[in-house]
N, C-alpha and C positions, 0 to 999 in steps of 0.2 A: 842224671845225664839228660840232655835233650832227647826226647823221643820223637817219633814221626810227626805228630801234631805240632810239637814245638819247632821242629826243623822247618816245616812248611810255613809256619807263621814268621819265623825269623827270616826266611828267604823272601817272603813277600814284602817285609818292611825294608830289608836291605836293598832289594830291587827298587823300591820306591825312592829311597834316599840317595843311592850311590850309582846306579847305572849311568854310564856316560861320563862320570866324574873322573878326573885325573888324579893319580897319586902324587901328592906334593911333598910328603914326608913319610919317614918310616923310622921306627926304633924298636929295640928288643929289650924286654925286661927279663925274660927267663929263656935263655938259649936252648934249654933242654927240650922244649916243645918243637923246635924247628929242625927240619931235614931238607937237604938240597940235593936234587937229582940233576942239577945243572951247575955249571961253574959260576960261582958268585953267591950273592946273598939277597936279602930283601930290597937292597938298593937297585936291583935290576927292574923293579916295578916302578921306580920314579919316572914320571913323565908319561906313563901308560894309562889309558882310560880303561875303566872297568866295563868290559863288553857284555858280561852276563854273570849271573850267580845261579847255580843249579845245585840240586841234590843228586848225588850218586851214592846209592846205598846209604850208609850212615855218615857220609862225608858231605860237607858243604864245599863246593868248588867255585872259587872266584876266577873268572876267565878274563885274561888280558891278551893283547896281541902277542902271540908266540909263547905265552906262559900261562900255566894254571897254578893257582895256590889252593891246594886241597887240605881241608881242616877236618879232622876227626875229633870231636870234643871229648869222647870217652866218658869217664865217670863224672867229672866235675867241670868240664869246660863250658864256657858261656861267652856270648858276644855282648858288646855294649857300644852304643853310639854316644859319643861324648863331644863336648866342645873342646877345641884345641886350647891347651893351657890348664885344663882341669888337672888337679893332682892325680898322680898315678895310683892305682890300686896296688897293694902288695902282691896280688896274684896276677899282675900283668905278665902275659906271655910275649905279646908283640902288639904294635899299633901301626895302622896305616892312616896317614892324613889325607883327606880329600877336600882340601880347601877349608871350608867353614865347619866341617864335621870330621870326626876321627873315629875310625873303627878300631875297637880294642878287643883282643882275645884275652880272656881271663881264665885262670885255671889254678884253683887252690891245691889240687893234688899233683899237678904237673904230670898228669898221665896222658893228656891229649897230645896229638901230634899234628903239625902243619908241615906240608911238604911242597916245595916249589919245584915244578916239573915242566918239561916242554909240553906244549899243547897236546892233550890226549895220550900222553905217555903213561897210561894207567898201570902198566906192568911194573913201573918203578915204585909203586906203593903197595905193600902187602894188604890184601883184602879188598882192593878196588875192583877186581875182576871176578869176584866170587859171589856177588849178590844174587839172591833168589828172586822169585816172582814178586812183583810190586803189589802189595795187598790193597792198594787203592786204584789199581789199573783195571781196565776191562778184561785183561787176560787172567785175572784172579777169579776164576769161576769155581762153583762147587765141585765140578768134575775134576778140575786140575788139583784142587786142594785135597779132595778125597784120595786121588791117585798118589799124591805125595805122602799122605798120612798112612796109606796102606803099606808102604815100604819101610816104615819106621818100626824100630824095636825098643825105643827108649821111652821115657816118661813124656807125657803130652806137653808139659811145660817146657821141657828141654827142647822138644821139637819146635814149639812156637818161638823160642828164642834163637833158633838156628838161622842166622842171616844168610847162610848158603842155600837155605830152603825158602825162607820168607823174608821179604824186604818191606818193612821190618817191624818187629815188636820188641819192646824193652820190658824190663821187670814190671813196671807199674801197669802197663796195658795188657801184659800177659795175664796178670791176676784179674783184671777187669773182664777180659774176654772169657776166661774160664768160669768166673762167677756168672756172667750173662748166660753161658751155655749150661750151667749147672754141673760142671765136671770137676772132680777132685784133681788138684795139680799133680799128684803122684800116680795117676792112672796111666797104665802102659798103653801106648798107641794101638797095639795089636788087640787090645780088649775093647776098643771102640767100634761100634757098628757103623754101617754106612749112614744110617740116620743120625748117629752121634756126630759123624764127620760133617754132614750137611748142616746140622745145628751149630757146630763149632764155626764153620765158615760164615754162617749168617751172623754169629756173634761178633766175629772179627770185623765184618763190614759195618755192622751197627755201631759197635763201640768206637771204632776209629772215625767214622763219619761224624758221630756226635761229638767226639773229642776235638776234631779239627774245627768244627763250627764253634764249639765253646771257647777254645783257646783264641781263635780269631776274633770272636765277639767281645772278649774281655779287653782287647787292645792294650795290653800291658806293655811296658818297656821290654825290649827283647831279652834282657838279662833275667827277667822274672820268670820263675818256673810255676806255671799254673797247674795245681794238682788238687785243690780243695774240693772239686766236684766229683772226684773218684768215689766209688761206692764201697770198696773193700780195702784197697791199698792203704795201710797205716790208719785204718779206722778201728773203732772199739766194738761197735755192734753192727749187725747186719741190718740194712735198710728194709729188707723184706720180712724177715721173721723175728728180728730182735735178738737172735743168738749172739754170743760173744764171738767175735772174729778171732781166728786162730792163725798160727804160722806153722809152716812145715819146711824143713830144709830140703832143697832140691838142688843137687850138684853144687853145694856150698853157698847157695843163695836162699833167702827167705821168701817163701810164697805165702801170701795172705789169702785166706779163704773162709767161707762160712761152712761149718761142719754139718749143718742141716740142709742147706740149699745145694751143697756140693759133697754128698756123702761119700765116705771111703768105700772103695770097691775091691780093695786088696786085703788079704789076710795079713795080720801083723801090724797094720796101721792103727793108730789110736782112734777109737770111736768116741769122739767127744760128746756125742748125743747121749751116751750112757753114763757119763760122769756127773751130770747135773751141774757142771761148772761152766 
């Protein structure tokens, strides 16, 4: 799924190409991704200029006069800028034509959702009003983060992925942050000290700032997911110590970590450093 660095890059490119452009055509490939909180369908956008494109939590919101089109890509959603007349992809959800360029939303899993709403009618979309503190904002201070951490009783990776608390980390960058901080993904938040919390906050800021710069610097087409620079996610060996990267199940999702750089702190967890494997 697109994570925060991807979303920021996608937004910057969409703004460059589409702001001020008028919707001249629309079509739907997979209706299941569309929701309407107003009477009508995508044809309501015809003749309207794109006034802005912004991120709100894990949604990209396309703003038109009187209407917002909010898209949550979920697991497999992605955007693509195409020339009109190019063959449709099998995963096409919908497309909006802007004269000489077409914005396509593609979704292999059909899990993403796009909702057309009246301007600022966020309550019409589940999840739009529950975002946590923006981890790239000035308000994301060590003090605020440690305060949030202090009230949690779950595992630290679960906390990092809670979009009601933090806006926002996904699976890939949660693993990178925990690796940077040297914290095992199954560590309980209540076991982390104040210094651990400060270190974890610094890791979030460092990892995300570096990722935003890296994704932007690659200047790939917006449908390309840039992940090859990550240090532990889906890697074989640790770039620091050379140990074999391991995975652990956390709430039904795989967490990738180095067993030496992120040692287990709970009884009952596998101590991979003792296995010799």
